[in-house]
N, C-alpha and C positions, 0 to 999 in steps of 0.2 A: 528403479524396480527393484526390490529385494531378490537375492540368489535364490534359487530353490535347492541347492544343496549348500552343505558347509564345507569350508576348506579343512584339511587335516588339521588335528587338535596338536600338531608339534609333541608328539609323544607323549599325549595323556591319557592314552589306554583307551578312547573313544571309538565307537563302532558307529559310523554314519553310513547310511545307506546299506550297499551290500559289502562293504569293507570289511575283512576278515578281524576276527580281535586282536589284538597286539598282545603277544607274550613276552615274558621275563629276557628271553632271549633277545626279540627284537626293539624291545623300549631302550632307549638311549638312554632316558632317566636312570633305567635300573642298574646300568652299567657305571655310573658314576657314584663317588662318595657324596657328592654335592650336585645339584645343578648347576650347569654353567651358567653364569650371570649373561643377562641377556641385553642385547643392544638399547641403548637409548631409545624410545618411543619419541615418535614424532609431534605428540601433542593432539591438537584438534584434528589433524588430518587422519590420525592412526585411530581416533574414534569415530569418525565419520566413515572411516573404510571397513568396520566390524557392524557399523549398521546394518552393511549390506545382506550380514548371515542371517538368514531367516528365522533360527531357532533363537538366536539371541535376542531378535524382537520381541519374540512371544516372551524369552526370558526374562528382557526386562520390563513388559507389561506385570507379568507375574510377582515379579520381584516388588515392582511400585504399590501393587495392591496390597501386599504382605506390611510395607514400609507405612503406607498410608494407614491400614488397621490397626497395626501396632500404637500408633499415636491415639487414634480414635478411640482405641479399646482404653486405654492409658488416662485418657481426660474422663471420658464417659463413666466407667468405671467408678474413679477416683470421686466422681462428682455425685456418683449414686449412693456410694457408701456414704459418703459426707453427708447428704439428705438423709439417708436412715438412720443413721447410730450419732450424728453429730461429733463423731470420734475420729479424731486424726491417728490414733493407734489402729482403729480397725480398717481406716484407708489404707495404711502399712500394712496390716496382716493380709487382707485381701488380695492386694496389688503386687504383694511377695510371693503368693501361691504357683504363678508359673514358671518364675524365676527359681523356687525350690525344687519344682519337679525337673527342669532342664539341669541344675547341677546335679540331682540324685543319679541320673541315668544318662546324661550326655554323652559319658564314655563308650556306652552301650551303643548310642546313635553312631558315634564315630566309627565302631566297629563293623557296624551293619553298612556304612557307607562306604566301607572298603569291601566288603562282604557282596552286597546286594548290588540291584540295580538301581542306581540313583533318581533316575527318573521316575519311578514307581513310585519310592519312597517318598518324593517330593508331592507328588499329587494325591495318596491317599491321606499325608498329613495334612494338608490342605483343605480336604474335604470334610475331615473330622473337626479341622478347625472353625471352618464356615459354619458346621453344625452346631457349635457350642455357642458361637456369636448369636445364632438365630434362637437357642434355645432361651439365652437370657434375656433375647426382646420379647419372646412369648410369655416369661416369668413377669417381666415387667407388666406387658400390656394386659395381663390377666388379674395384676393387682396383688400377686400371691408373693411376688420377688420377697425375701429375708438376705440380710446381710450374709447369714454362714451358707446360704446356696451357692454363693458366688465362690467358695472354698474349694470343694470338687469340681466345679466348671472352671477355674482355674489350675487345679492341678491337671484335667484332663489336654486343658489347651497347653498347658507346658510341657507334659510330656511328648504330645505331637510335635512340639517345636526340636524338645532333646533331640528327634530323630531328622525333623528337617533341615535345621541348619546345619549341621555337617555335610550333608548330603547336598542341599543347594550351594554351598560354598564350593564343595570339590566339583559339583556337574558346571560351574561355572568355566573353569578350565576344560572341562571335556567338551564344552560348546566352543570357545575361541582358541585354546592353546595357550601355552605358557606366555610366549613372545607378546603376547597380545593382552595379557591379562590386567597389567596396572590400566591401563586405556577402558578396558571392560568394566571393571569395578569402580573406576571413575564415574565412568558414564552411568552405569547402572545405580549407584548413588545418587548422581545429580537427578536421573528421573524420579528414582524414588522419591527424593526428598522434594521434588516438584508436586508430588503427591502428596507429600507430608504435609507441605505448606497447605495445600487445598482443603485435606481432609479434616484438620483440625479446625479450620476457620467453619466450615459446612457442619462439623459435629456440636461447635460450639451455639451457633444457631437452632440447631435440631434440638440440643439439651432444652433451651429457652421454650420450646414448643412441648416437647415431652420429652422422659426420659427413654421411653422404647424407641423414639425414632434413630438416637444415635446407634442403638446397637441394630435395628434393621438395618441401617448405613456399613456398620461394620461385615454383617454378614454378607451382604452384599459385592463389598471389596474383598473380604477372603474368597466369596464364590468367583468372582470374576478371576482370582490369581489361580483358582484350580481349573476354571476352563482355558485359561492360557497355557498352562502347562500341557493339558492333554494335547494343544495343538504342536508341541514340540515333538521333531522325529528323531533327535539326538538320542542314542542309547548307549551306554557304559558301562563296561565288564571289567571286573577285577582282574588285575594283572596275575596271570598263572602263579602261584606259589604253593609252597607245603602248606596245607591246611593245618591250624590250632586251634585250641578250645578260644571261646572269645575271651577268656580270663587272660591266658597267654597271650591275647592280641593286644588287650589292651596293656599289659605291663608292657611290651615292647614297645608301644607307644608313647607312653611315660619315660621309660627309659631314652628313648629317641629324642624327644624333647629335653629330657636334661642334661643330654651330652652335647646340645648346641646351645653356646652361650648367650648368643643373640633371641634363640626363640625362648629360652629360659626365662629372660629376664624380662621378656614382651609379655611373656605370659604373667610372670610376677607383678609387672606393673600394670595389667588389665585387673587385678586385685583392686585397685584404686575405684572399680566402680562401686564397689562398698560404699563408699563415701559421696561421689555421686549422685547414686541414688536418693541419697537423703535429700538432695536437692530437689529432685522430681517429687518426692512426699510431699514437701513443703509449698510447691508451687501452685495448687490450686487454694492454700491457706493465705497466701499472699491476694491471690486474685479476690477472695472472699471476705478476709479480716481486715488485710492491712491495706491494701489499694483499692476495695470496694468497689469493683468493675464487673461483678456478676460471671453468667455463665457466658455472655458473648465475650466479655473484656478477657477472660480463661482463655476462651480459643483462640482470640488474637492473640495473646501470650505466647500458646503454644505454636501458631503458625510463624510467628516471628521468628522464635528460636528455629523451627524449621526451614524458614529462609535463611539464615546464616550458615545451616549445614549444607544448603542448596549451594551458595555462593562458595563456600569452601570447597565442596567437591567440585563445581565447575571450573575455577582456576587451576584445579590439579588437572581437568580433562586438556582444557588448553595448553597447560605447560608440559603436560607428558610427564617424560619419567623424570624423576627428581633425584639429582647425586646423593645429597645429605641427608638420608632419611630420618638419622638419628636426632639430628637437629630442628628438622623438620617435625617431628614427633613431639619431641621437648618443646617446641616453642608453641605448638599447638594446646598441649596440655596446661601449659603456662595461661596461654590468654585465656582459656578457658576458666581455669580457678580463680585468678584474680578478677577476672569478670564477674564470678559467683560471689566473690568476697564484697564487690562493690555491691551489685545486687542488694546482700544483706541491709546493707544500709538507707537503699533508697524507699523513701516515702511518695516519690512521684512515678506515676504511670509512664511518660514518656522516657525518663532515664532506666527504669526498668527493663523497657523495650529494648533500649540500647545494648544494656546488659545482656539480655536475651539472644539477643543476635548475634554479639560476640561470642558467647556460650556455643550457640550452635555452630558458629562458624570454627571454632578448635576442634568443638566435636566432630566435623566431617573431614577435617585433615587427618585427624586420629583415626576414624572410622574406615577410611579408606587404606591408608599405610601398614597398620600394625597388622591385620588379617591378610593383607597383598604380600608382606616382607615373609611372613608366618609360612604361606602358601609356596612362595618361589623357591623359598629355601629348605624346603621340604619333597623327600621324594615322593615318587606317584602312589606307591604301593603305602604308604603312611600318612597320605594326605586328610582323609577322612578322620583319624584318628586324632591327629594332632589337631586338627580344626576342631575337635569335638572338646579337648581338653581348652582351646582357647572361648570358645563358647562356655562353657562350664565356668570358667573363671570369670568372665568378663560380664556374664550374668548375675555375678553376685551382686549387680547392681539393684537386684530385686529386691536383694534383703536391706538394701538402703531404703526402701520404702518402711520397713519394719523399724530400722535405728532411726529412721525421721521422725517417725510416729512417737517412738518413745524418748527422743530428744526436745521434741517439740512439747510434748507434755513437760518433762521435766526444767527443759531451760528457756522455751519459748521458741517462736519461729526464726527471730534474726540467729540466735545463738547456733540452733542446729544447723542454720545454711553456714555460717562460717567454719563449724566442725567440720561440716562436708567438703569445703573448697581448701581448709589447712590439712587434712587427713589424706585427700587425695593427692595434694601438691608434695607432701611428705614421702608417699609410695614413689611419686615419680622421680623426683629426687635421689633417694635410696637407688632405685634401680641402675637409673646413669651412673650413679658415684660406683656403683659396685662391678658395674661390666664396661669393659674398653672397647666389648665387639660392639654394644649396643650403641656408644658414643660414636664411633667408627662406621657405622653402619651406611650402606650407600646403596 
């Protein structure tokens, strides 16, 4: 049975039950220049232990629904726009809209996560995101849907994610505490990718029966995430400090990230998402034009990639805290981009699925380690702002949808995929060659 109360959040500034807020004078994190290195996690046993935390159970459910919804939205919208316009460039433009919104105002979202109640931010943004999904479904059902209508919907969805993402990431430490963050993130990603595997498969079948069905599923997933968030009892309050203007706090966050070499180069490395986004843009084109597997086959492709991510995250749950994180991050990125290059030359469905599985595995390891390292190296009062910088940069992969559409039009689908793999790996190599702290990261 799950515990009805949450254990202390290890100096995370969380208010649980009737506990008093943590002040700057009380917080051990505030008194140090850098958080103290945490002891090695005990792997699967540590993950099972944090599953006893009631609020973490609902946090897992809410995040799983958001992960699954993200995949269903990407594949459903890409297929919808392809059906409406027959243009890969339009696919890229429409799917890039949320990323453009996130990158534009993510820093404001980070400042809000450090100033405001993080639980409330998550609940409100999830509700609006679900509403946008149901609006899209209604437009498709009524037969009035046009590609341009998806642009403002995408911008609104991205605006909400710009506030949701840094609040959600920071809130995970509020619930479980810093000592168990790696286990929590690994377990969260594992369960979320389980939903990601199931979501696209179901979405592919629904696309085959009707375009609107996939978007009703999307609304239901986001709506379930909202309801799960409403059941969470943990509340967080900002660590007491001198109140500054939003612009001053954003500048402070940027300086903080700049002054930590490992954080700075992890953020720079995350810009490789611009090129990995190219791959997301051309995947439906492979399914439709090269592999000729249709909607269901496309759903299977996305599902297999999600299964690879699931395995990668599960392996981290079992192994627990990994000592040489720098080497692991580099290896994960190398695996992902080499598999992407092989995928570019594949003409057979089984080989393509195998490469998608490896791409997903590499992404899963990267997706857990990079934000976790950034969070554990960041002081409590800066966590929301630093994580907003990460999301602002990482979500540049949404612009990769546009770049993918342009490259596909100019040089073809295979050439676009190779440029995506080569460009991403080049940025990773530059980052590791430039930062000793990144190479020695533990």
